[in-house]
Phi, psi and omega in degrees: 000316183290328178293318179296321177295319180294320179293317178297320179291326177296320178295317178296321180294318178296322176296321179294318178297318178298319179298314180295325178293321180292327180275358179059041176221049187298302185290320178297315180296318181295315181293320179295317179297315180296319180296311181293324179293314180291325177295317179290324176296316177297321178295319178295319178294319181292317181278354181298327179290333179275324183267341182080011182225115184221162176263146179287151179268082180238159178300324179293318180292315180293318178296321177296316179295321180288320184284321185256352176078210180301317177300329177293321178293319177295321177299318177295322178296316178294321178296321179292320178293316186283317188249348183074029181291000000 
């Protein structure tokens, strides 16, 4: 299951890189995406003690949030809700 998730996330990341290259904003887009993803991941981790729902601090979770940004963090939240990951 985790391997399939990693492969799917890699495909999404490559699509995102291709989009940023076409728009000629590769580095700006990558840094903005990583910043928003890590900020949203941190917010979910910080608020997890209040809400009772948090994401695990694993390399896959942090990498997904950094690579895909806010949508990556939301994807991880939905995956945890749906599959109990």
